[in-house]
C-alpha positions as CSV (number, residue, x, y, z in Angstrom):
1,X,124.8,60.7,103.6
2,X,122.5,60.1,106.6
3,X,123.6,62.0,109.6
4,X,123.7,60.2,113.0
5,X,122.0,61.5,116.1
6,X,123.6,60.3,119.4
7,X,121.2,58.7,121.8
8,X,121.4,59.3,125.6
9,X,123.8,57.1,127.5
10,X,123.2,55.1,130.6
11,X,123.7,57.4,133.6
12,X,126.9,56.4,135.3
13,X,128.2,52.9,135.8
14,X,125.8,50.0,136.2
15,X,127.9,48.2,138.7
16,X,131.2,46.4,138.9
17,X,132.3,45.2,135.4
18,X,129.3,46.8,133.7
19,X,129.9,49.4,131.1
20,X,127.5,52.0,129.6
21,X,127.7,52.5,125.8
22,X,126.3,55.2,123.5
23,X,124.4,54.4,120.4
24,X,124.2,56.3,117.1
25,X,120.7,56.5,115.8
26,X,119.9,56.5,112.1
27,X,116.4,56.6,110.5
28,X,116.0,53.7,108.1
29,X,114.8,54.3,104.6
30,X,113.9,50.7,104.0
31,X,114.8,47.3,105.4
32,X,113.8,43.9,104.0
33,X,111.5,41.8,106.2
34,X,113.1,39.0,108.1
35,X,113.1,35.4,107.1
36,X,111.0,34.4,110.1
37,X,112.2,30.8,109.8
38,X,115.6,32.0,111.1
39,X,114.3,34.1,113.9
40,X,114.8,31.7,116.8
41,X,118.2,30.5,115.5
42,X,121.2,31.2,117.7
43,X,124.6,30.0,116.5
44,X,127.8,29.4,118.5
45,X,129.1,32.8,119.3
46,X,131.7,34.5,121.4
47,X,129.2,36.8,123.1
48,X,125.6,36.7,124.2
49,X,123.2,39.6,123.6
50,X,119.9,39.7,125.5
51,X,117.2,42.4,125.7
52,X,116.5,43.8,129.2
53,X,112.8,44.5,129.2
54,X,110.7,46.1,131.9
55,X,108.3,43.2,131.4
56,X,110.4,40.2,130.6
57,X,107.4,37.9,130.4
58,X,105.5,39.9,127.7
59,X,108.1,42.3,126.2
60,X,105.6,45.1,126.5
61,X,106.8,48.6,127.0
62,X,104.5,51.4,128.2
63,X,104.2,54.8,126.7
64,X,107.2,57.0,127.5
65,X,108.1,60.6,126.4
66,X,110.3,60.5,123.3
67,X,109.6,56.9,122.4
68,X,110.7,53.6,124.1
69,X,114.1,53.1,125.6
70,X,115.5,49.7,124.6
71,X,118.3,48.2,126.7
72,X,120.7,45.3,125.8
73,X,123.0,43.2,127.9
74,X,126.2,42.0,126.1
75,X,128.1,39.2,127.9
76,X,131.5,38.4,126.5
77,X,133.0,34.9,126.6
78,X,136.1,35.9,124.7
79,X,139.5,34.8,126.0
80,X,141.0,38.0,124.8
81,X,140.0,41.6,124.5
82,X,138.4,43.0,121.3
83,X,138.7,46.7,120.6
84,X,136.2,48.5,118.4
85,X,133.7,45.7,117.9
86,X,130.8,46.9,115.7
87,X,127.3,46.7,117.1
88,X,124.2,47.2,114.9
89,X,120.6,47.2,116.0
90,X,117.7,47.7,113.5
91,X,114.0,48.1,114.3
92,X,111.3,47.1,111.8
93,X,107.5,46.9,112.1
94,X,105.7,43.6,111.4
95,X,105.3,44.4,107.7
96,X,109.1,44.5,107.4
97,X,109.2,48.3,107.1
98,X,112.4,49.8,108.6
99,X,111.7,52.2,111.4
100,X,115.1,53.1,112.9
101,X,118.6,51.7,113.3
102,X,121.5,52.2,115.6
103,X,125.3,51.6,115.4
104,X,128.1,51.7,117.9
105,X,131.7,50.6,118.3
106,X,132.4,48.9,121.6
107,X,135.4,47.5,123.4
108,X,134.9,44.0,124.9
109,X,136.9,42.5,127.7
110,X,137.0,38.8,128.7
111,X,134.1,38.0,131.1
112,X,132.8,41.5,130.9
113,X,129.1,42.4,130.7
114,X,128.1,45.6,129.0
115,X,124.7,47.3,129.1
116,X,123.7,49.5,126.1
117,X,120.5,51.4,125.5
118,X,119.0,53.4,122.7
119,X,116.0,55.6,122.4
120,X,113.7,54.7,119.5
121,X,112.5,58.3,118.8
122,X,110.7,57.4,115.6
123,X,108.2,55.3,117.6
124,X,107.2,58.2,119.8
125,X,103.6,58.4,118.5
126,X,103.5,54.9,116.9
127,X,101.9,52.3,119.3
128,X,102.5,48.8,117.9
129,X,104.6,45.7,117.8
130,X,108.2,45.8,116.4
131,X,111.1,43.5,115.6
132,X,114.7,44.1,116.5
133,X,117.7,42.5,115.0
134,X,121.1,43.0,116.7
135,X,124.4,42.0,115.3
136,X,127.9,42.2,116.8
137,X,131.0,42.0,114.6
138,X,134.8,42.1,115.0
139,X,136.4,43.0,111.6
140,X,133.8,41.0,109.7
141,X,133.6,38.0,112.1
142,X,130.2,37.7,113.7
143,X,130.5,37.6,117.4
144,X,126.8,37.6,118.4
145,X,123.3,37.9,117.0
146,X,119.9,38.4,118.7
147,X,116.5,38.9,117.3
148,X,113.5,39.7,119.4
149,X,110.2,41.5,119.3
150,X,108.4,43.9,121.6
151,X,105.2,45.9,121.9
152,X,105.1,49.6,122.6
153,X,102.2,51.5,124.1
154,X,99.9,48.7,122.8
155,X,97.0,49.8,125.0
156,X,96.7,52.6,122.4
157,X,97.1,50.4,119.4
158,X,95.0,51.8,116.6
159,X,92.2,49.3,115.7
160,X,90.0,50.1,112.7
161,X,86.9,48.0,112.3
162,X,85.2,47.7,108.9
163,X,81.8,46.3,109.5
164,X,79.4,46.6,106.5
165,X,76.1,48.3,107.1
166,X,74.1,45.1,106.6
167,X,76.4,43.0,108.9
168,X,73.7,42.2,111.5
169,X,71.1,41.5,108.8
170,X,73.5,39.1,107.0
171,X,74.1,37.0,110.0
172,X,70.4,37.0,111.0
173,X,69.5,35.7,107.6
174,X,72.2,33.1,107.8
175,X,71.2,31.9,111.2
176,X,67.5,31.8,110.1
177,X,68.5,29.6,107.1
178,X,70.5,27.3,109.4
179,X,67.5,27.0,111.8
180,X,65.4,25.7,108.9
181,X,67.7,22.6,108.6
182,X,66.8,19.8,110.9
183,X,69.7,18.7,113.1
184,X,69.2,15.0,112.2
185,X,72.0,13.7,114.4
186,X,73.5,10.2,114.2
187,X,75.4,8.7,117.1
188,X,77.4,5.4,117.0
189,X,79.5,4.2,119.9
190,X,83.1,3.2,119.0
191,X,83.7,0.2,121.4
192,X,87.4,0.0,120.5
193,X,88.1,3.6,121.6
194,X,85.7,3.7,124.6
195,X,86.8,2.7,128.1
196,X,85.6,2.5,131.6
197,X,86.5,6.2,132.0
198,X,84.6,7.5,128.9
199,X,82.5,6.7,125.9
200,X,83.7,7.6,122.4
201,X,81.1,8.0,119.7
202,X,81.2,8.8,116.0
203,X,78.6,11.5,115.3
204,X,77.2,13.5,112.4
205,X,74.6,16.1,112.0
206,X,73.1,18.3,109.3
207,X,74.2,21.9,108.8
208,X,73.7,24.7,106.3
209,X,72.8,23.5,102.8
210,X,72.2,20.1,104.4
211,X,75.9,19.4,104.5
212,X,76.7,16.5,106.9
213,X,79.2,17.5,109.6
214,X,81.2,14.6,111.2
215,X,82.8,14.6,114.6
216,X,83.9,12.7,117.7
217,X,81.8,13.0,120.8
218,X,83.2,11.8,124.1
219,X,81.3,11.5,127.4
220,X,82.7,10.8,130.9
221,X,81.6,7.5,132.4
222,X,83.5,7.9,135.7
223,X,81.2,10.7,137.0
224,X,77.5,11.5,136.9
225,X,76.1,14.1,134.5
226,X,74.9,16.5,133.4
227,X,78.4,17.4,132.2
228,X,80.0,20.7,131.2
229,X,80.8,20.4,127.5
230,X,83.4,21.8,125.1
231,X,83.1,22.2,121.4
232,X,86.6,21.8,119.8
233,X,87.2,23.4,116.5
234,X,90.1,22.4,114.2
235,X,93.0,24.4,112.7
236,X,93.2,25.4,109.1
237,X,93.5,22.6,106.6
238,X,93.3,20.0,109.4
239,X,92.8,16.4,108.2
240,X,92.2,13.7,110.7
241,X,90.2,14.7,113.8
242,X,90.8,12.9,117.0
243,X,88.5,12.4,120.0
244,X,89.4,14.6,123.0
245,X,89.4,11.8,125.5
246,X,91.9,13.6,127.8
247,X,89.2,16.2,128.5
248,X,86.7,13.6,129.3
249,X,89.1,12.2,131.8
250,X,88.8,15.6,133.4
251,X,85.0,15.4,133.5
252,X,84.0,17.2,130.2
253,X,81.8,16.0,127.4
254,X,83.5,17.0,124.2
255,X,82.6,17.4,120.5
256,X,85.5,17.7,118.0
257,X,84.3,18.3,114.5
258,X,85.7,18.3,111.0
259,X,84.5,21.5,109.4
260,X,85.1,20.7,105.7
261,X,82.5,18.0,105.2
262,X,84.8,15.0,105.3
263,X,84.9,12.1,107.7
264,X,86.9,12.3,110.9
265,X,89.4,9.6,109.7
266,X,90.4,11.3,106.5
267,X,94.2,12.0,106.7
268,X,94.3,14.9,104.2
269,X,92.1,16.9,101.8
270,X,92.2,17.1,98.0
271,X,94.5,19.9,96.9
272,X,91.7,22.4,96.3
273,X,90.5,21.9,99.8
274,X,93.9,22.2,101.5
275,X,93.8,25.7,100.2
276,X,90.2,26.7,100.7
277,X,90.8,30.2,101.9
278,X,89.6,31.7,98.7
279,X,86.7,29.5,97.8
280,X,83.7,31.7,97.0
281,X,85.5,34.7,98.4
282,X,83.9,37.3,96.1
283,X,80.6,37.1,97.8
284,X,79.6,36.6,101.5
285,X,76.8,34.3,100.5
286,X,79.2,31.9,98.7
287,X,82.3,32.2,100.9
288,X,83.5,29.0,102.4
289,X,83.5,30.4,105.9
290,X,79.8,31.0,105.9
291,X,79.3,27.2,105.9
292,X,82.2,26.6,108.3
293,X,80.9,29.0,110.9
294,X,77.4,27.4,110.6
295,X,79.0,24.0,111.1
296,X,80.5,25.3,114.3
297,X,77.2,26.8,115.5
298,X,75.5,23.5,114.7
299,X,78.0,21.8,117.1
300,X,76.5,23.9,119.9
301,X,73.0,22.7,118.8
302,X,74.2,19.1,119.0
303,X,75.6,19.6,122.5
304,X,72.6,21.4,123.9
305,X,70.3,18.6,122.6
306,X,72.2,15.9,124.5
307,X,70.5,14.9,127.8
308,X,73.9,14.2,129.5
309,X,75.1,17.8,128.8
310,X,74.3,20.8,130.9
311,X,73.2,23.4,128.4
312,X,74.2,26.2,130.8
313,X,77.9,25.0,130.8
314,X,79.1,24.9,127.2
315,X,82.3,26.4,125.9
316,X,84.4,26.5,122.8
317,X,88.1,25.8,122.3
318,X,90.5,25.9,119.4
319,X,93.8,27.0,118.0
320,X,94.6,29.1,115.0
321,X,91.6,28.7,112.8
322,X,89.9,26.9,115.6
323,X,90.6,29.8,117.9
324,X,89.1,32.3,115.5
325,X,86.0,30.0,115.1
326,X,85.6,29.7,118.9
327,X,85.5,33.5,119.1
328,X,83.2,33.9,116.1
329,X,80.7,31.4,117.7
330,X,80.9,33.3,121.0
331,X,79.9,36.5,119.1
332,X,77.0,34.8,117.3
333,X,75.6,32.4,120.0
334,X,74.9,33.6,123.6
335,X,74.6,30.0,124.7
336,X,78.4,29.8,124.9
337,X,79.7,30.4,128.4
338,X,83.4,30.8,127.5
339,X,85.8,30.8,124.6
340,X,89.5,29.8,124.7
341,X,91.4,30.8,121.6
342,X,95.1,29.9,121.0
343,X,96.7,32.3,118.5
344,X,93.4,33.0,116.8
345,X,93.2,33.2,113.0
346,X,90.5,35.1,111.0
347,X,91.3,38.3,112.9
348,X,91.7,41.8,111.3
349,X,92.1,40.6,107.7
350,X,93.3,44.0,106.4
351,X,96.2,44.2,108.9
352,X,97.1,40.5,108.9
353,X,97.3,40.4,105.1
354,X,100.2,42.8,105.2
355,X,102.2,40.8,107.7
356,X,102.0,37.1,107.1
357,X,102.5,34.1,105.0
358,X,99.8,31.4,104.4
359,X,97.0,31.2,104.8
360,X,96.4,34.9,104.7
361,X,98.8,35.1,101.8
362,X,96.4,33.0,99.7
363,X,94.0,36.0,99.8
364,X,96.8,38.4,98.8
365,X,97.8,36.2,95.8
366,X,94.2,35.9,94.8
367,X,93.8,39.7,94.7
368,X,97.2,40.1,93.0
369,X,96.0,37.8,90.2
370,X,92.6,39.5,90.0
371,X,93.1,43.2,90.8
372,X,89.5,44.0,89.9
373,X,88.3,41.7,92.7
374,X,89.9,43.6,95.6
375,X,86.9,45.5,96.7
376,X,84.6,42.5,96.5
377,X,87.1,40.3,98.4
378,X,87.6,42.7,101.3
379,X,83.9,43.3,101.5
380,X,83.3,39.6,101.8
381,X,86.0,39.1,104.5
382,X,84.4,41.9,106.6
383,X,81.5,39.5,107.5
384,X,83.8,36.8,108.8
385,X,86.4,38.8,110.7
386,X,86.4,38.2,114.5
387,X,87.2,41.9,115.0
388,X,83.8,42.9,113.6
389,X,82.1,40.7,116.2
390,X,84.3,41.7,119.1
391,X,81.7,44.0,120.6
392,X,79.2,41.0,120.8
393,X,81.7,38.7,122.6
394,X,80.6,39.1,126.2
395,X,81.5,35.6,127.5
396,X,84.8,35.1,129.3
397,X,87.6,34.7,126.9
398,X,91.3,33.8,127.0
399,X,93.6,34.2,124.0
400,X,97.3,33.8,123.3
401,X,99.9,35.6,121.2
402,X,103.4,34.5,120.1
403,X,105.5,37.5,119.2
404,X,107.4,35.4,116.6
405,X,104.1,34.3,115.1
406,X,103.7,35.6,111.5
407,X,100.8,33.2,110.7
408,X,98.5,35.0,113.2
409,X,100.4,38.2,114.0
410,X,100.4,39.9,117.3
411,X,99.1,43.4,116.2
412,X,95.9,41.8,114.8
413,X,95.3,39.6,117.9
414,X,96.1,42.3,120.4
415,X,93.8,44.7,118.6
416,X,91.1,42.1,118.9
417,X,91.8,41.7,122.6
418,X,91.3,45.4,123.1
419,X,88.0,45.4,121.4
420,X,86.5,42.3,123.1
421,X,83.4,43.4,125.0
422,X,83.9,40.7,127.7
423,X,84.6,42.1,131.2
424,X,86.5,38.8,131.9
425,X,89.2,38.6,129.2
426,X,92.8,37.6,129.4
427,X,95.7,37.6,127.0
428,X,98.9,35.5,127.4
429,X,101.9,36.7,125.4
430,X,105.0,34.6,124.6
431,X,107.9,36.8,123.3
432,X,110.0,34.1,121.7
433,X,107.4,31.6,120.4
434,X,106.2,31.0,116.8
435,X,102.8,29.9,115.7
436,X,103.2,26.2,116.3
437,X,105.2,26.6,119.5
438,X,102.7,28.6,121.6
439,X,100.4,25.8,122.6
440,X,103.1,23.9,124.5
441,X,103.3,26.9,127.0
442,X,99.7,28.1,126.7
443,X,98.0,24.7,126.9
444,X,98.4,24.3,130.7
445,X,97.4,27.9,131.3
446,X,94.3,27.4,129.2
447,X,93.5,24.2,131.0
448,X,93.5,25.9,134.4
449,X,91.5,28.8,133.0
450,X,88.8,26.5,131.6
451,X,88.5,24.7,134.9
452,X,88.0,27.9,136.7
453,X,85.4,29.3,134.2
454,X,83.7,26.1,133.2
455,X,84.1,23.7,136.2
456,X,83.4,20.1,135.8
457,X,80.8,19.9,138.6
458,X,79.5,16.5,139.6
459,X,75.8,16.3,140.0
460,X,73.6,13.7,141.5
461,X,71.9,12.4,138.4
462,X,73.9,9.9,136.3
463,X,73.5,9.7,132.5
464,X,74.9,7.1,130.2
465,X,75.1,7.1,126.4
466,X,73.7,4.3,124.4
C-alpha cells in the first residue's frame, strides 16, 4: 500500500461561492506516457477544469521552497449537486515517467466554482517541464478532463553539452572543403510568377561535393535596393518549395532552398529520402546533415554575391528543421545578422531522443536495431547539434516553443535558449500548442521581430534583376 500525504489547503475561503479543497499526494511508481494526439481534446463535460498559473501566457513557475504549488479551478455546470466526486491529478515528465499524483473527493454544487491546489514536493530540486492530467469522476462517469503542461524553475534547467574535442577542427575542414567549390550560380526569371511588385527567379548553385542546390529567389521591384535579404530553410522532409513573395512585398529579397538536391517543384521524395535522418549517421564525414548545412551556408554565399542585396543585412528563417538550420548557420557564419527559429529541430539530441516521435525516433530505431552503433551514432550527432554551437551564436535570435510539441520538445529548446551567447535573444512559449500549431501564433510575432532587427530600409540606388 502507498500511504498518502495530505497537501496544504488554500488558506481560508477564496470568495463567494469558491471552495478550498485538500489533495492527497501519492508518489508515482510509473505512469505510461500520454498519447499526445489526444492532449488537446476536450469532450462535452458537466464541469470545466482549468489551471491557474502565475504566468498564464507561458505556464512557467519560478523556484519555490518545497516544490511548485499547482492550482486548479473547477467550474460546475451541473443542474444538481454531486457528493463525493473523485478528482485525480497526475504529473509526468516529458519522457512519460511518473513523478507524483494526487487524489481528492469533492462535493460539487450547481454553478459553483472550486479552487484546489497541491504541492508537487517531488519536483523540489528538479527544474524542468512537466505534464499534468486531471480527471473528475462521479461513480465512474467522467465529469471533466484537463491536460496541460508547465515549466518549473526552468532558468536552472540542467543543460549538458557534449562537444567532441575536434569539433572546431571538423567544421573548419568542412568549410574549407566547401570554399573550394565554385558557387557557379544560375538564375532564370519566372515571368508567370513575377509581378510589378517583385521578380521571381529559379536559381541553383553548387555546394559540397558539387551537389546542385535549387531554390526560389525573389526580389522587390517596388522599392530601390540594396535590399535586406532572408535565407529561408525548409522543414524536415519538405517536398515542394515555394517562393516567399509575401516577404518581397514587405521589401525583402528572399532565397528559399530545397536542401536535399531535388528541384523546387518536386512534390515528394523517394521513400529513402523522406526518412533521411539516419543516412550516413555512423560518421560525421558521411552524415547527411553535413551536406545539408553546407547547402544552407552556400545560400548565404549566393545572397552576398547578389548586387541588389545588402551583405550587411542578411538573416535566416525557418521552422522545425529549418529553425535548427537557421541557428546552425548563425553559429557557423558571422555574416548572418539575425536568426528566427520556429520550434527548432536538431537540438539536444540526447534529451530529445528520449521524449519524441519522428524524426528523432528514427535515430532511436536505428540504434535499437544496431546496438553496437550507439556510440558512433551519438558521436556523429554531436557535430550537428545546435546546442554545441550555442556559444557561437551571437546574432540576435528569436525562437518559439509549444508545450504540447513532442516533435521538438520544450526541454531541449529551452535548454538551447539558455545557452545562446546572443545578448539579444527572445523565446515565445505557447502552453497549449503542438508542433504544427505554433506558427499560426508565432508567425506575426516573428514578422514584427524581423522588421525590428532587420529593417527593410529603402536606399537611393535602384537595382533590377535580369
